[in-house]
C-alpha positions in Angstrom: 103.6 105.1 57.3 107.1 104.1 58.5 106.8 103.7 62.3 110.6 103.8 62.6 110.6 107.5 61.5 108.5 108.4 64.6 109.9 109.8 67.8 107.2 108.1 69.9 106.2 104.6 70.4 102.9 103.1 72.0 103.4 103.1 75.8 105.8 106.1 75.9 105.1 108.8 78.4 104.5 112.3 76.8 103.6 115.7 77.8 101.7 118.5 76.0 103.8 121.4 74.8 103.1 125.0 76.0 100.4 126.8 74.3 98.3 124.0 73.3 94.6 124.1 74.0 91.4 121.9 73.7 89.5 123.3 70.7 86.2 121.9 72.1 86.5 123.7 75.4 89.2 126.4 75.0 90.9 124.9 78.1 94.8 125.2 78.1 96.1 121.7 78.3 99.7 122.7 78.4 101.7 120.3 80.6 99.1 117.6 80.6 100.8 114.3 80.7 99.9 110.7 79.7 100.8 107.7 77.7 100.7 107.0 73.9 97.8 104.6 73.2 97.9 104.8 69.4 99.9 106.4 66.6 98.0 107.2 63.3 97.9 109.5 60.4 95.3 111.8 59.1 94.2 112.3 55.4 96.8 115.1 54.9 99.7 112.8 56.2 100.1 114.4 59.6 101.0 112.1 62.4 98.4 112.0 65.2 99.1 110.6 68.8 96.3 109.3 70.8 97.1 109.8 74.5 95.6 108.4 77.7 96.0 110.9 80.5 97.8 109.9 83.7 96.4 109.9 87.2 98.1 113.3 88.0 96.6 115.1 85.0 93.2 113.5 85.7 93.1 114.7 89.3 94.1 118.3 88.2 91.5 118.7 85.5 89.1 121.5 86.2 85.7 120.2 87.5 84.0 122.4 84.8 86.0 120.7 82.1 85.0 117.2 83.3 81.3 118.1 83.7 81.2 119.7 80.3 82.8 116.7 78.7 80.4 114.4 80.2 77.5 116.5 79.2 78.6 116.7 75.6 79.7 113.1 75.3 83.4 113.9 75.0 86.2 111.6 76.3 88.1 113.2 79.1 90.2 110.2 79.7 92.0 110.4 76.3 92.9 113.0 73.8 94.1 113.1 70.2 97.1 115.3 69.5 99.3 116.3 66.6 102.8 114.9 67.1 104.2 118.5 67.1 102.2 119.3 70.2 103.8 116.7 72.5 107.3 115.9 73.9 108.8 113.1 75.9 108.1 112.8 79.6 108.9 110.6 82.6 106.5 108.3 83.9 105.0 109.2 87.3 102.3 106.6 88.0 100.9 103.3 87.2 97.8 102.2 85.3 96.3 101.1 88.7 96.7 104.8 89.8 94.8 105.9 86.6 92.0 103.3 87.2 91.5 104.5 90.8 91.4 108.2 89.8 89.0 107.4 86.9 86.7 105.6 89.3 86.7 108.4 91.7 85.9 111.0 88.9 83.1 108.8 87.5 81.5 108.6 91.0 81.3 112.4 91.1 80.4 113.3 87.4 79.5 110.1 85.7 75.8 110.9 85.4 76.2 114.3 83.8 75.9 112.6 80.5 72.2 112.5 81.1 71.8 116.3 81.2 69.7 118.0 83.8 68.2 114.7 84.9 71.8 113.4 85.4 72.8 116.3 87.4 70.0 115.6 89.9 70.9 111.9 90.0 74.5 112.9 90.7 73.6 115.1 93.6 71.9 112.0 95.2 74.8 109.7 94.5 77.9 111.9 94.6 80.9 109.8 95.7 79.0 106.6 95.6 80.8 103.8 93.6 79.1 100.5 94.8 75.8 99.6 93.3 74.4 98.3 96.6 75.5 101.3 98.4 73.7 103.4 95.7 70.5 101.4 96.3 70.8 102.2 100.1 71.4 105.9 99.3 68.3 105.9 97.0 66.2 104.2 99.6 67.1 106.8 102.3 66.7 109.7 99.8 63.3 108.5 98.7 62.1 107.9 102.2 63.1 111.4 103.2 61.8 113.3 100.2 58.7 111.4 98.7 55.3 112.6 100.0 53.2 109.6 100.8 50.6 108.4 99.9 50.6 109.1 96.2 49.0 107.7 93.0 51.1 105.8 90.4 50.5 103.6 87.4 52.5 100.6 86.1 54.8 101.9 83.5 56.3 98.8 81.9 54.8 95.8 80.3 55.0 92.9 82.7 55.6 89.2 81.5 54.5 87.8 84.8 52.5 88.9 87.7 49.0 90.3 88.5 49.5 93.9 87.5 49.9 95.1 83.9 50.9 98.3 82.3 48.5 101.1 83.1 47.2 99.6 86.4 46.8 102.2 89.2 48.3 101.9 92.6 48.1 104.0 95.8 51.6 104.0 97.1 51.8 104.2 100.8 55.4 103.6 101.9 58.8 102.0 101.1 58.6 98.4 102.2 62.0 97.0 101.5 65.3 96.9 99.3 65.9 94.2 96.9 69.2 93.4 95.2 67.5 92.7 91.9 64.5 95.0 91.8 65.8 97.8 93.9 63.4 99.9 96.0 60.1 98.1 96.7 57.0 100.1 97.7 53.8 98.8 99.3 50.4 100.2 98.5 46.8 99.4 97.5 45.6 98.0 94.2 41.9 98.4 94.6 41.3 96.8 98.0 44.2 94.5 97.7 47.6 95.2 99.3 50.5 94.9 97.0 54.3 95.3 96.9 55.8 96.5 93.8 59.2 97.7 92.3 59.3 101.7 92.3 61.3 101.6 89.1 58.2 100.2 87.2 55.9 103.0 88.3 55.1 106.5 86.9 53.6 109.0 89.4 50.1 110.3 88.4 50.4 114.1 87.9 53.3 116.5 88.1 55.2 117.8 91.1 58.0 116.9 93.5 57.2 113.1 93.6 56.9 112.8 89.9 60.4 114.1 89.4 62.0 112.1 92.1 60.5 108.8 91.0 61.4 109.6 87.3 65.0 110.4 88.3 65.2 107.1 90.2 63.7 105.1 87.4 66.1 106.7 85.0 69.1 105.8 87.2 67.8 102.2 87.7 67.6 101.7 83.9 71.0 103.0 83.3 73.0 101.9 86.2 
C-alpha cells in the first residue's frame, strides 16, 4: 500500500463522520474524536484507520457503553474505522489529558471485566486508584460487613509456615493491614492463636461472609 495516497498520517487528529455507529453496541459514535494510531488495509484492500479516542470523547462516552465494553472484553479506548468514516479535526487535548481521564474511568469501571463478581468489587472500590488506598477501603468494608467469628480453611498451598491447604481456622477479627499480604485476620487453629492473610482463606459454607471473602480474594489476585 502506498502511504502517500492516504489523506491521513499517524498522529493526525480525526473525527467520526455523521451516521457512523459501533456495530458491537449500536451506539452512535458520530463526532467522536481522536488520533490516528495506525493505518492498515483489510483483505479486500479497504484502508482501515486505528484511532485512539481523545480525552473529551472518553469523558462523554455513555456509562453503559463503558460498562458493556469492559464486561465483553472490548477496547473502549481505541477503535478501528474505515477511512471513509472519518475526517480531519483539530487537536483539543494532550496525551496527558487522555491518560488522566483513562485512569479516572478505570477507577470506576475497571473491574467490570470480571462479570457480576467484578461489579460487586467495583462498588467497594469505586473511585479508588491507589493500591494502598484500596487496601484500606477493603479493610474498612470487611470490618463493617463480615460477621465474626466464622470458620475458614486455607485455600492455597503454602511453601512455608505452619498451616497448609485444608487446615481449618476459626476467624475472630481483622488484626492488621500489610502492604504485601493485605488484610490479616486473627483466629484460632485448634487451641493456638494465629494471624493469617484473608486472601488465602475460603469461608466454610455459603452466605454473606463467603461472598465477601471470595470477592476480596478475587480482587487481591487480580489487583
